[in-house]
N, C-alpha and C positions, 0 to 999 in steps of 0.2 A: 122346630115350630111346628106345632100343634093347637088344635081346636079343643078347648075346653068349656064345660060348664061349670059355672060356679055354684059353691053351696052343699058339694057333697063330700061326704066322710072323712077324705085326707085332705081335703081343700082348706088351704091355709087362709084363703077369704071367708070363710064360711060364713060372716057377721056381714058382709059388703055386698047388698044387693045379692042375694042368694037366686040361683036362677038364669041371672045372666050369662050371656055367652063371652068366652075371651079369648086372644090370639095369643098363645104362651109364644113370649119370643126366650130360649135357653142362648147364653153366649157362653166364652173361653175365659178361663182363669177366677181366682179369687184371693180374697186377702187373708183367709184362714186358712190352716192346713189340718182341716178335722182328719182324725183316724177314722172315721166312721163315715164317710162323705158318699154318700150313695150315686156322687156325680164324677166320682177321681179322675177317668180319663178324660172326661171333657175341660174339668178344671183346674188340673194338675200335668196333665199329658195330652193335650189338644193335639200333638202332633201324630200320635197314634188313633186317632179319629180319621175313620173314613169318609170321603167328600161324597156329599148327595149329588153333586154336580161339579163339573171341571173347576178347578179353581180360580181360573179367569173368566167363568161364565156366570154372572150374575144370574140369579133365580127367576122365574117369571112369577107376577101376581096368581095367587091359586094354589102353589106349590106348596105341601106341607110335608115334614119328616120329622125322625125323631132317631135320636142316638148316631146322627150324622153331622157334618158339619157344610157349609156353603157360604158363599158370598149375598148378602143380603141388603139392598138398598133400605133405606129408610121409609122411600115412597112405598116402594115394593110391598114392605112388610103391612103398611097400613092398607093400602090397597088389596092385599088378601084379606085382612080381617074385615074389610067394608063386603067383598064378594062373599067370604062366608058367612055375612049376618051379625058378627059379633059387637058387641056393645063395649068390651075392654080390649086393651092392649097390655098384656103381664108382662113383665119382666123378672127373670129367677133363673134357676139352675145354678148359675153363675153368680158372683157378687157382682149387680149390673152396675155400679158406682167405678168399678174397676174401666170399665168400657165407655166413659163417662159422656164423651162426645157423640157416639153411636147412640147411647141409649137417650141423653135429650134430643138430638135431631130427630128419632122416631118417633117420642112422644110429644114434640113439638108439632109435628104433621098430624099424628092421631087427633091432638086436643084441637086443631084447626078443622076436622072433620067431625068433629062431635063425638068422639070417643072417649071414655074414662081412660085413665093410665093407673094401673098398679104396680106396686114393686115389692119383691122380696130382696130384703138386705139383711146382712150379718149385724148391723150398727156400729160398724165401724168407720163410717162416714162422720168428719169433722161436722161440726154446727153452722159454720161459715159455710161450706159445701150444701149443707141441706136447705139453708134458710135463702141463699143467695142465688140458688141453681136450681134443684131438685123438686123443691116445694112448691116451684112456680107452675110445674108440670105435672104433679102426682097428685091423684085425687085420694089413693089409699095406699099405706105401707102396712107389710106385715114385716117386724123386726123379730127376727128368729133368733131368742135368747137359748143357748144351751146348758145343760146342768144346772137349771136354776139360777145362773149367772156365778157362780161358785169359781174364783180366780183359780183355785188350785187345779180345776177341770179344764179352764181355759189353757192354763198353760202346758198341761201334760196332755189332755186328748185332742186341743187343737191348736198345738204349738201356737199360740197367742198370748202370750204372758204379758199381762198389765192390761189385757183389752176390754174387763170389765169397765172401768170407771168412762170409758168413751162410748161404750154401749149403754149406758146410764144418761150420759148426755146427748147420746142421738135421739134417745126417746122423748127427752124434754125438750129437744128444738123442730123436731116434728110434732109435737103437741102445739108448741108455741104458733108455728105455723099455720095451724088450724086443719092441718091433714087429717085424714079419718086415720086413727093408728089403731092396730091389732099387734098385739104383744103374744108371740108365742112361747112356750118352755119344752123344750127337747128333754123330757124327762128321762135322766142317765140310770142304766140298768145298774144294777151292783157291782158287778166284775169292773166295771169302770170307776165307780164312786161309791165311798163306803154309806151306811146308813146315818151314822153321826154326821157325815159331812153332808149328804143330800138334805138331813131335816135342819141343820144351821143354816146352808146355804136359799131354801127353800123359804125358812121363816124371815131370813133377812130380806130376799129379792121382794116377795109378796108383800110384807112392810112396807119395804122401799115402795112399790108400785103402789099399792092403796094412797098411801100418804102423798106421791107428789104427781100421780096421771090420775089418782080417783077410780080408775077404772079395772076389769076384771082381765084374766087371763085366759088363753086356750092352752091347754096341755095335748103335747104329742107325745103319747108313751108307747112304743111298739112292746107288747110284753110286761110291763111294768105296772100291772094293775095294783098291786097293792101299793106301790108309793104312792098312786095317783090318788088312792084311797086316802091319805095320811095327807097328801096334800091339798085335799079339798078342805081339810081343819084351818088350812094355814093362809089361802088364797083368800083375796077380795071375792064377794058373797058369790056373784053371779057367774055361771060356769058354762062351757063349751066344751065338748070331748071329741079327740080325732084321733083318729086310730084304733087299736084292738080297744072294745070297751070292757069295762068289770063287768063278772057274771052279774045276773041279774036284769040288764040294762039291755033296751031294743034298739038295733039299729037298723037301716037299710043301706044297701051299697048304691053305686050310680045307677045301676041297671034299674033298680028298682023306685029308688025316690030320694028325697034329701033325709037327714036325719029326722030322729023322731024327737020328740019334747022330752021324754025322759032322761036323757042324755045330756041335757043342758043344767042339769041337778048334780049330775056327776063331779065334775073335775072343773078346774079354773078357766076364764074368757077373753076374748077380744071385745074392744067397743067403739061405737062410732064416737064423731067429735060430741 
């Protein structure tokens, strides 16, 4: 549980109320098995994660921690957000829909207290669950697509064969529900996806995105700048860059200020309703 300021370099909610402060809540377990996951212990081996407080002792309002686990009640999470002056409560790190009961309970309390609720998800959630449960309390969602929605990439690198159609269905469901939809694409490096696979997947996915959602894409590409440049010509027109920018662009980090405008011309984005 950490405090964040929206709108800086690698923030997936770069286009949703940048500058707002959020309380970031990360849970345990995930519905994907990504070989490149940055939170492997938390989502796949939570038993190996140390406790921030004794297991049977709920933490107090105002406490924050990172890389540890703790027992956190929904009311305590929201009180902490209010004490820290946050405008948003954000769910991520793991797949928040796995712990649906806790996520929904916390989101409901947050909404009652006037806070926005934002969610990072892999898009595996069914349309029924999205429209009947989560869309009622979620203001903005970042659906994190990987490898430009390449089915083979999902099968080999994410251990999630057959997931891509469900991800596309979830994007349509969030849009139908009127939620602020953000679409991210983790551009795969060459050693995990060949150039022909990348180009074929990107053209197919970006074309689908433009046709069905009419919005742009956000690229997150650590070190794959050449591919990001190629993706620019395939993606919807508006663009936002997250991660390491191509040469010749200007950026600042969270200590100095938000992303500068030249980056918005580089790569593909997310959009508001």
